[in-house]
TORDOZA-336198 format. One record per residue (C-alpha): residue in one letter; x, y, z. Coordinates in steps of 0.001 Angstrom, whole numbers, padded with zeros to 6 digits, always signed. Layout:
BEGIN
AXYZ
...
END
This chain:
BEGIN
M+008239+005115+041581
E+007969+008685+041001
S+004756+009604+038956
R+003175+013120+037785
S-000554+013413+038356
F-003226+014482+036034
Y-002824+018261+037743
S+000718+018171+038850
I+002254+019413+035976
G-000006+022636+036302
E-002782+024504+033697
T-001022+028050+033745
E-001320+030210+030792
C+002122+029920+028998
P+003220+031824+025705
D+003562+030264+022412
A+006198+028074+022983
D+007056+027447+019495
A+006343+030862+018029
D+009866+031490+016978
D+010376+027399+016100
F+009099+027918+012676
G+010834+030014+009904
V+008849+030740+007134
A+011434+031901+004540
D+014034+028813+005663
A+010699+026286+005835
S+009655+027642+002206
A+013415+027348+000964
F+013891+023980+002235
I+011046+022395+000589
D+011448+023755-002590
S+014680+022108-002471
L+013213+018824-002047
T+013455+016189-005336
S+012545+013055-005857
I+014322+009892-004560
E+014402+007246-006839
A+014571+004232-004706
Q+015996+001395-006508
Y+013103-001518-007006
D+013487-004641-009347
G+009511-005020-010200
N+010109-008505-011684
S+012125-010002-008847
P+010611-012982-007512
D+009832-011014-003981
A+008338-008573-005851
V+006165-010664-008333
Q+004945-012851-005296
S+004280-009753-003455
A+002118-008212-006374
Q+000296-011660-007050
I-000768-012227-003353
Y-002126-008698-003193
E-004325-008818-006117
F-005415-012186-004853
A-006476-010744-001306
C-008505-008152-002914
Q-011091-010483-004100
A-010885-013358-001697
N-013592-013998+000883
T-011719-015280+003672
I-007637-014576+005156
A-007217-018339+005280
E-007584-018735+001681
C-005346-016068+000882
I-002549-017814+003550
E-003201-021205+001676
F-002710-019388-001631
A+000467-017758-000624
K+001993-020957+000792
N+000710-023769-001701
T+000246-022048-004849
L+003361-019592-004744
G+005212-021559-002358
M+006128-018710+000347
Q+007645-020155+003762
Y+005627-017546+005861
V+002485-015771+005939
P+002772-012417+003670
W+001078-010338+006551
N+001991-006699+005530
E+000335-007443+001977
L-002865-009014+002892
F-003434-006087+005750
M-002718-003384+002951
A-005263-005377+000653
V-007790-005070+003350
V-007113-001371+004005
S-007584-000746+000594
L-010892-002314-000232
P-014031+000013-000643
A-015632+001020+002402
V-018738+003338+001255
S-021638+001037+001297
A-022652-000914+004974
F-022078-004024+003031
D-018580-002759+001973
K-017978-001944+005758
G-019310-005555+006708
Q-017159-006789+004405
R-013588-004637+005274
Q-014121-005199+008742
R-015009-008848+008698
L-011721-009639+006920
F-009665-007182+009123
I-010468-009090+012139
E-009694-012563+010637
L-006252-011129+009604
Q-006337-009668+013411
T-006460-013059+015059
L-004735-014812+013123
F-001528-012248+013471
A-002257-012288+017241
D-002410-015976+017225
A+001070-016015+015568
V+002526-013378+017684
T+001408-014877+021274
R+002868-018115+019582
L+006315-016635+019069
V+006603-014673+022615
P+007300-016898+024804
V+009926-018525+022083
I+011252-014778+022097
V+011333-014283+025966
E+013326-017133+026483
T+016105-016742+023943
W+016755-013093+023293
T+020387-012487+024135
N+021670-008908+025519
E+022951-008183+022160
K+021274-006009+019562
D+020929-007538+016000
S+022995-005174+013741
Q+020848-004942+011158
F+018034-002668+013948
G+018218+000847+015036
G+015794+003640+015755
H+016192+005907+018554
A+013886+004154+020515
S+015578+001509+020120
G+015842-001853+022295
R+016474-005629+021667
K+015044-006744+018549
Q+014435-009862+016787
C+012924-010985+013413
L+010909-014577+013670
E+008993-016201+010612
N+008759-012581+009186
I+007433-011041+012263
F+009906-008353+014033
F+010082-007905+018152
K+011460-005015+020042
L+011393-004917+023202
C+011842-001036+024390
D+014246-001074+026816
E+016465+001572+025724
V+016696+003581+029107
S+018486+006734+027615
I+015465+007987+025609
L+013793+008971+029520
G+017208+011651+029736
S+017023+013914+032745
A+014260+011729+033853
Q+016552+008562+034339
N+018009+010543+037790
D+014624+010345+039264
L+013875+006628+039081
D+016051+003454+039473
P+017122+001287+037153
A+013884-000974+037474
D+011452+001743+037183
Q+013443+003214+034130
L+012879+000117+032178
Y+008935-000345+033526
E+008928+003411+032379
V+010195+002924+028957
M+008446-000266+027720
K+005399+002424+027565
C+006736+003176+024003
A+005589-000016+022565
S+001954+000283+023744
H+002534+004489+022388
E+003702+002713+018902
V+000494+000861+018499
T-001125+004136+019484
G-000056+006279+017290
L-000506+003858+014064
N-003925+003608+015163
M-003977+007531+014888
V-002142+007288+011213
L-004592+004568+010004
G-007447+006972+011054
A-006283+009763+009409
G-007363+007607+006465
V-005165+009200+003596
R-005050+006889+000619
D-001690+005378-000908
V+000046+005354+002879
F+000523+002562+004545
V+001574+000848+008073
P+002734-002275+009127
L+000373-004960+011042
S+001133-004380+014193
C+000586-005408+017898
C+001713-004868+021346
V+002255-007749+023852
K+002054-007625+027310
L+003694-010586+029957
F+005102-010391+033417
G+004933-006637+033068
M+006974-006150+029938
R+005681-004773+026722
I+006909-006113+023241
Y+005959-004880+020372
A+005447-007076+017407
S+004985-005835+013393
A+005248-007535+010044
Y+008398-007128+008746
A+008993-005666+005426
K+012226-006279+003268
D+014027-004006+000933
M+012820-000724+002520
H+014424+002333+001507
L+014255+005830+003236
M+012314+008371+001756
Y+012081+010881+004500
G+013648+011012+008072
F+017069+010661+009450
D+018789+007099+009161
K+021301+005486+011543
A+023987+007720+010296
K+022194+010666+011010
K+021924+010876+007191
F+018959+013162+006052
Y+016661+011777+003137
G+014367+013970+001433
D+011679+013077-000864
R+008948+015652-001835
K+006081+012883-002704
A+007115+011711+001041
F+007082+014916+002696
D+003619+015498+000672
A+002223+012139+002194
L+004044+013075+005971
S+002117+016533+005744
Q-001638+015274+004852
V-000997+012619+007547
C+000053+015332+010331
G-002180+017681+009309
R-004967+015848+010090
L-003338+014917+013055
N-003456+018413+014149
L-000155+018289+014219
K+002033+021373+013677
P+005014+021127+011173
H+008328+022701+012407
L+012271+022943+012188
Y+014080+020451+013553
S+018113+020049+012843
G+017763+022925+010405
K+014950+020572+008297
V+011357+020906+008329
F+009332+017578+009895
P+005704+017757+009475
G+005326+015664+012439
P+008262+013807+014978
F+011308+014110+013596
D+011785+009992+014256
L+008434+009460+012328
N+010016+007641+009109
A+008164+007570+005622
V+010188+004738+003449
K+009211+002845+000117
V+008859-000855+000355
R+008736-001835-003364
D+006638+000617-005087
K+004423+001394-001706
L+004728+004383+000604
F+004896+003022+004570
L+005456+004773+007608
L+007165+003685+010567
D+008292+004720+014296
F+004995+005889+016025
A+005928+006362+019201
R+006150+009904+019636
I+003188+011427+017133
A+001059+012283+020256
P+002703+015555+021852
P+003973+015147+025518
D+002280+015788+028461
D+005549+016189+030352
P+008197+018003+029821
I+010659+015733+031448
F+009302+012156+030576
Y+008599+013933+026791
A+008910+010204+025185
T+006580+008087+027825
R+004096+010121+029347
L+001937+011778+026100
L-001435+013485+025751
R-004177+011074+024433
P-005059+011333+020438
E-008869+012157+021397
L-007807+015415+022733
L-006221+016506+019538
V-007904+014975+016693
G-011077+017044+015642
S-011416+019081+018923
G-010668+022590+017205
I-007626+023386+019085
H-004362+024890+017492
P-001834+022206+015575
C+000639+020681+018597
N+004733+020634+018271
P+005442+017050+019233
D+008881+018087+019478
A+008807+021109+021192
V+010261+019878+024459
L+013476+018767+022029
T+013852+022123+020337
S+012936+024615+023207
K+012667+022607+026281
R+009055+023555+027058
L+005749+022443+026049
C+003748+023980+023087
A+000502+026275+023048
G-001145+023734+021920
V-000669+021516+024387
H-001574+023822+027488
E-005140+024075+025460
A-005540+020508+024828
R-004881+020452+028535
R-007352+022766+029284
R-009564+021112+027418
R-009434+017952+029050
S-009838+019333+032360
R-013078+020071+031138
V-013720+016345+029584
F-012827+015220+033006
Q-015286+016714+035138
D-017887+015748+032503
L-016749+012235+033280
V-016993+012327+036903
M-020417+013639+036611
L-021394+010753+034136
F-020155+008121+036588
I-021758+009498+039347
H-024878+009365+037673
E-024901+006346+035743
P-022124+004216+038098
A-023369+000982+036041
L-020830+001824+033439
I-018249+000815+035077
C-019090-001008+038259
N-020884-004205+036765
T-017782-006332+035823
D-014315-006526+037876
S-012149-006822+035010
G-011417-002775+034831
A-011673-002570+031120
Q-014947-000664+030898
L-013468+002069+033135
V-010222+002146+030913
R-012112+002495+028081
A-014233+005181+029051
M-011395+007433+030282
H-009548+006488+027362
Q-012077+007401+024564
R-012834+010872+026250
G-008602+011805+025649
I-007290+010904+029704
N-004730+009125+030702
L-005197+006248+033426
R-002268+008713+035147
S-005590+010311+036486
L-006621+008072+038293
G-005987+009064+041270
E-007702+012572+040996
L-010688+010669+039796
F-010776+008238+043100
D-010482+011926+045000
R-013522+013181+043173
L-015157+010160+043650
A-014225+008900+047024
D-018292+009318+048374
H-019774+006986+046094
A-018271+004079+047493
S-019072+001650+045166
I-017319+003613+042139
A-014847+004721+044214
E-013944+000939+044707
C-013872-000102+041076
V-011295+002920+040620
A-008851+001999+043628
R-008936-001847+042145
E-007233-000680+038847
M-005184+001388+040727
F-004135-001306+043153
V-003573-003925+040545
R-001537-001503+037964
A+000869-000534+041183
A+000533-004503+041817
A+002258-004960+038507
G+004777-002567+038904
V+005726-004209+041880
V+006292-007669+040719
F+007909-006460+037815
R+010654-004950+040145
T+010726-006978+042712
C+010503-010495+040629
V+010901-010015+036777
Y+013667-007203+036515
P+015925-009547+038669
L+015549-012695+036948
L+015659-011268+033220
F+017470-007759+033227
R+020004-007235+035773
P+023405-007912+034661
S+025194-010251+036518
K+028946-009090+037735
A+030943-011595+035506
K+028925-010873+032206
R+026368-008555+030564
S+023582-011745+029748
R+020626-013045+031228
S+019897-015838+032954
T+016609-016042+030553
S+018082-019369+029317
V+018089-021704+032646
L+014481-020800+033078
S+011476-021828+031148
L+008598-019551+030777
N+006639-021920+033029
Q+008575-021472+035530
L+009001-017718+035529
C+004849-018071+035691
E+004841-020043+039100
R+007711-017750+040182
V+005602-014989+039214
H+002525-016015+041117
S+004733-017053+044484
C+006029-013419+044398
V+002138-012198+043915
L+000919-014277+047272
S+003810-013191+048818
Q+003387-009870+048513
N+002147-007439+051339
I-001151-005998+050409
A-001072-003088+052858
D+002777-001934+051223
I+001070-002645+047901
H-001830-000358+048810
H+000461+002550+050027
Q+002444+002247+047077
A-000628+002726+044940
A-001560+005787+046528
K+001744+007208+046252
I+002132+006472+042604
Y-001351+007893+041998
R-000539+010903+044360
V-004398+010046+045940
Q-005301+013118+048335
R-007937+011549+050202
L-006197+008815+052197
D-009272+008110+054790
H-010818+007155+052215
W-008409+005078+050718
Q-007583+003306+053726
L-011216+001829+053915
H-010586-000029+050375
L-008001-001693+051931
D-009153-005239+053062
R-011335-005450+049411
M-007802-005777+047934
N-007412-009211+049210
S-010169-010880+047120
P-010139-013269+044929
A-011347-011260+042166
V-008674-008499+042444
L-005848-011861+042419
N-007276-012884+039163
R-007150-009443+037550
L-003852-008907+038711
L-002427-012279+037243
E-004408-011631+034018
H-002832-008120+034009
L+000720-010189+034196
G-000230-012666+031571
I-000925-015676+033378
N-003970-017768+033054
E-005212-019850+035823
A-003437-022699+034901
L-000268-020792+035623
Q+000689-020608+032301
P+001602-017951+030131
S-001186-016247+028350
P+000364-012867+026556
R-002434-009994+026000
V-002817-008580+022994
K-003260-004985+022323
S-004498-004929+018562
I-004690-002306+016183
L-007916-000938+014850
L-009356-000085+011644
P-011691+002873+011363
D-013829+003589+008632
P-012400+006123+006069
P-013352+010110+007662
S-017078+010833+006610
I-017852+013209+004270
E-018532+015444+006634
A-015300+015354+008507
L-013597+015515+005523
H-015373+019006+004810
L-014263+020164+008596
I-010340+019420+007610
A-011069+020974+004170
A-012073+024581+005791
G-009459+024458+008312
Q-006815+023770+005613
R-007931+026483+003451
N-006908+029098+006275
Q-003187+027833+006459
P-000163+029717+005097
Q+000032+029717+000915
S+002583+027169+000795
R+000227+024720+002582
I-002430+024945+000204
W-002065+021797-001417
M-003299+020072+001656
F-006891+021734+000785
I-006835+021148-002710
S-006084+017071-001957
T-008762+017281+000809
V-011149+018644-001748
V-010128+015640-003793
E-010991+013274-001166
V-014316+014636-000778
C-014909+014304-004621
R-013951+010769-004549
S-015983+009850-001433
F-019114+011709-003384
I-018235+010003-006353
A-018461+006415-004994
E-021779+007005-003383
G-022898+007587-006625
R-023720+011124-006287
V-021991+013064-008884
A-023721+016046-009300
A-023109+016764-005209
A-019149+016242-006171
V-019192+018928-009210
E-020937+021337-007318
Y-018494+020909-004385
V-015370+021781-006425
R-017576+024734-007985
K-018083+026057-004735
N-014602+025085-002702
L-012054+025539-006223
L-013570+027917-008499
T-013090+030852-006413
Q-011587+033573-006750
D-009175+033879-004294
M-007697+030606-005379
F-007751+031721-009087
L-005310+034530-007844
L-003238+032056-005636
S-003278+029247-009070
A-000603+031344-010429
K+001991+030444-006859
F+001129+027318-006826
G+003927+024563-006668
S+004218+021543-007552
S+002318+019445-004974
S-000729+022010-005546
F-000120+020763-009248
A-000611+017415-008398
A-003695+017620-006253
L-005158+019759-009224
E-004764+017213-011465
A-006545+014909-009487
V-009223+017318-009298
V-009515+016921-013003
D-009573+012926-013421
C-012492+013315-011100
M-014349+015979-012794
I-013290+013801-016291
E-014969+010708-014460
C-018384+013330-013755
E-018182+014303-016992
A-018479+017674-015914
P-015936+019215-018524
D-016357+022818-018422
V-015052+022436-014724
A-012072+019989-015806
L-010876+022158-018261
T-010620+025296-016007
V-008881+023418-013624
A-006718+021477-016651
S-005460+025132-017375
W-004322+025906-013946
C-002094+022670-014473
G-000409+024130-017235
L-002453+022317-019642
D-002766+025457-022464
P-005118+025029-025266
S-002453+027430-027120
I-000160+024552-027466
S-000880+022761-030681
T-001129+018641-030275
P+002145+018331-032604
E+003848+020681-030477
W+002514+019176-026885
V+003080+015471-027991
Q+006725+016759-029154
G+007644+017939-025781
I+006478+015173-023586
E+008576+012650-025840
N+011704+014873-025658
S+011289+015109-021770
M+011245+011214-022072
D+008942+011457-018710
W+007021+008053-019423
T+005508+008079-015827
N+003414+011125-016615
Y+003487+010134-020018
F+000052+007818-019595
A-001717+010066-017084
W-001223+013130-019533
V-002580+011769-022787
R-005224+010400-020914
R-006609+013650-019486
A-006151+015655-023141
L-007772+012610-024678
L-010733+012883-022330
L-010859+016470-022472
R-011174+016471-026352
R-008574+018766-026785
F-006628+017302-029631
D-006331+016368-033507
A-007394+012831-032712
D-005546+011379-035745
V-001999+013108-034747
L-002485+012308-031125
L-003419+008687-031617
S-000596+008444-034268
A+001924+009618-031650
V+000948+006976-029023
K+000903+004153-031283
Q+004629+005308-031476
S+005285+005853-028228
M+003978+002687-027085
A+006413+000907-029526
I+009387+002788-028257
A+008498+003085-024596
P+008707-000326-022478
D+007494+001808-019231
L+004255+002443-021474
R+003899-000945-022481
S+003369-002135-019554
Q+000326-000053-019051
A-000893-000381-022669
H-004089-001523-021362
K-004431+001740-019415
L-003740+003869-022050
T-005569+001970-025277
G-008976+001872-022548
A-008376+005791-022229
I-008314+006254-025717
A-011553+004303-026470
D-013085+006001-024159
A-012151+009111-025852
L-013503+007730-029235
H-016637+006492-027718
S-017166+009995-026738
I-017399+011633-029425
G-018960+009070-031352
N-016483+007062-032925
Y-018100+003705-031835
R-016566+001246-034360
E-013076+002496-033652
S-013295+002757-030003
N-014871-000729-029403
S-011337-001787-031463
W-009286+000141-029173
L-011097-001405-026098
Q-010572-004827-027577
Q-006663-004132-027708
S-007153-002775-024040
L-008891-006054-023293
E-006201-008624-024617
S-003465-006483-023243
A-004992-006626-019454
L-005546-010233-020239
A-001711-010882-020969
V-000675-008904-017939
L-003282-009281-015061
G-004875-012957-015470
P-008424-013551-016548
D-009649-013051-012815
H-008310-009374-012711
P-010803-006886-011582
S-009514-004430-014569
V-009871-007632-017200
L-013614-008437-015815
S-014325-004545-015999
L-013091-004184-019375
T-015238-007316-020674
C-018583-005957-019055
K-017558-002681-021044
L-016942-003967-024091
S-020532-005874-024134
E-022032-002580-022990
R-020610-000922-025651
S-021248-003820-028546
I-024766-002106-028898
F-023728+001141-029987
T-022569-001110-033143
P-025348-002731-034316
V-024187-004163-037551
E-021565-006260-035807
L-023238-007179-032458
N-023846-010878-032003
P-025940-011123-029079
N-025279-014610-028104
L-021874-014092-028173
Q-021824-010891-026040
L-024737-012542-023511
S-022305-015831-023071
Q-019196-013496-022329
L-021331-011630-019778
G-022603-014718-017839
L-018790-015809-017400
V-017996-012611-016012
M-020831-012974-013895
E-019710-016230-012523
R-016254-014909-011356
A-018007-011654-010316
R-020447-013109-007682
P-023263-010533-005751
L-021667-010974-001996
S-018048-010369-003063
P-015978-007279-003592
Y-016799-007782-007579
H-020455-006592-006634
R-020166-003584-009051
V-018940-005457-011837
F-021873-008020-011444
I-024592-005179-011380
R-023139-003526-014738
C-023017-006996-016588
A-026852-008017-015058
E-027639-004235-016922
A-025508-004858-020027
K-027614-008512-020394
A-030638-006407-019870
Q-029692-003831-022449
I-028984-006619-025118
H-032042-008343-024488
L-033977-005167-025184
Y-031908-004736-028586
A-032792-008575-029603
G-036561-008070-028530
R-036011-010725-025619
Y-038096-008418-023094
H-039212-011019-020624
D-035399-011650-019916
A-034669-007845-020398
E-037191-007286-017401
H-035321-010140-015481
C-031596-009292-015846
A-032628-005487-015038
R-034874-006028-011880
E-031537-008729-010230
A-029752-005202-011102
A-031976-003210-009181
D-032597-005355-006039
L-028623-005910-005771
T-027835-001923-006190
L-030694-001669-003478
Q-029139-003707-001055
I-025712-002185-001675
F-025872+000951-002766
G-029138+002290-000892
R-032284+003741-002411
T-030731+007213-003290
S-027286+006128-004974
Q-027234+006946-008818
Q-026330+002749-009072
R-029822+002804-007976
V-031142+005136-010407
Q-029801+003939-013409
S-030773+000326-013034
C-034635+001529-012320
V-033995+003369-015832
T-033250-000084-017255
L-036009-001488-015440
S-038786+000524-016737
R-037496+000642-019905
S-037792-003199-020060
L-041256-002719-018620
L-042363-000059-021253
A-041223-002576-023947
L-043612-005022-022658
G-046345-002829-022805
R-046687-002429-018531
M-046676+001386-018406
K-048317+001454-014815
D-045616-000262-013801
A-042653+001349-015366
S-044323+004600-014452
Y-044420+003287-010433
V-040608+002593-010798
M-039824+005981-011878
R-042044+007779-009284
S-040659+005987-006594
V-037191+006930-007575
L-037637+010303-008058
R-039578+010493-004616
E-036026+009067-002946
Y-033748+010756-005402
L-034873+014026-005727
P-034792+015215-002337
S-031422+013908-001356
E-029739+015675-004002
A-031421+019104-002896
END
């Protein structure tokens, strides 16, 4: 099979091939024309209710096995709800080392169970697959598809996506080439997960390799509604929020927005955004990475490691389709790859143990992929390392194994599974069991001429130093190479099918430093994309807040957002920028920085010159109940209201708006917070009690929001001492702490409960009990959040107060001095 090497395409300078493929005026007009698409979603349907229940349960479970048992035994679900479980794991906090460990442990368990289910079903799929395509499935990189036990399988065998490249390959080679799309799907999905954009989900997926075939498997999602992209009938759907989410993801992946068929696409045109119930999912990731070859544009792509965080210009993944040329960003990435390749060669020469200590070849593949180098470059790597016999042998062995797998596929697998008969275009798989197929493949491997395969490997990878290549011929006939080849084909030592699974990865969310670099790059983007910069500022603020560094979050907004140039741009902000600014307001409210929140709120249109009755009347007239809750909450917490008038309006609104009643616990909780902030503690606790009752009715007693509200109500009970019942409050906090175990996703609630118990004990004069609870909270914050977190400071303050009440002045002083030594330098 013809192949192009790493350096055969050329590294010559190229003008900006996509300089004229993005008309700014046309693009701006198109983006302004985007509206909201209302996806039909019945939140009360049985499927939706079950989905919400399993998602909520998974967010608090300790193992995935518990979730599966709950789904099947309690909810009566027939199949495992893989996507709901995956969404829950991805949504878990990942701030402290404890959080990250818990999240990664659950993901590995979920991934293992999913891989086991896929490998169990793949033999059934291969044995029973017919040549007819399922009519309910489609797509550009399409192929044979089937859904079994809530898992969607796709064999990428649609060779038409190769375009003119089909002329250079025979039918078997065409199929072997196009099957790479299954691996590209998983690689692209990993890129999207690594972008770390909130509220954007992907299906749980993997790629299965068997007999040289690559089969893509993902958790099947029902009730999908296309929000952005082309459907099977080439009809375009353009939802503004979906476009914003795609732009945020593709911007972090260093992809360039461009025009395709008169529409603006932030990434490849076949990357679709869909609504699955009330969540936004992305689908079809095979072409997220830009092409490395203008002929094999769909199958020979750049590695994502070359694109993200490398400082190169954004790449247009559709440039070959629109201008028949690679974009300038790709040429820049290839030049960077040449430099990295030189470094890798020197690394292997000086550290041969990196790849020579095993026969599997996995370390060689991992070392190349981590540096953004494709395995197409194995031939050049061999030429550079030919004088170093041990290292060159490892490279030669990997090339031989991969070339032999291709030969076995063409000579054995393709005739049995894919070549149509003259009488009828169907497969002969039904007359062969998978075990029989394993035996035939094994016989085919043993019957191959080693010298011929060795020669073909040199031709495929374009080896130049053939004299050194021939020296390794005798070593290719060893048992280690044979076992490696059988493993590569998915056959174990007992000649049984053993599919190899390439699973997705779950990276940690981007660090604050990485987000800051992203924001710095986005700030220099065109004005039409300034909302992406504001959204990244929000992500940085949320990361600071999650780490307890509230002062750093406020200072970051002051320095990066409250500037003269941003103030001048604010007059021309669009709806996407307003939505991002609203999130900034929420962050500053949470940080108790009203001056910053008020400034940003004025950019959003929360005008202080509008009186409260006029403002409320305007919202009620528009009947925009979706935004009503958010605006009321901000107005209350910013104290820009006549309390009596606004609270009266809120009560009336809750009585007539069904959408608002479903979120009553959130709205009443926000009102309680606002009243508490102005010193109206009694009425605040009354509203908080209403919020707790509403949450109990909607969410149940074990929901995180219910536990948090119970804890908050007990915390604030000390502000109304006349009505305080210490024993009752302590009993309620004890029940919450039993549910919020220290080693569970509820540890934050547990710490708050311990601190609240300490404060109530202090008020009641039980100083020893107060010290015990405060020390428990302080030890747990040290274990989970670290020494310099704000939670640690609050716990130590409560502990020092308890020690002071006991008359232990030196101990109290020691606690606070240690906190100041650890905390203040980090903030400075």
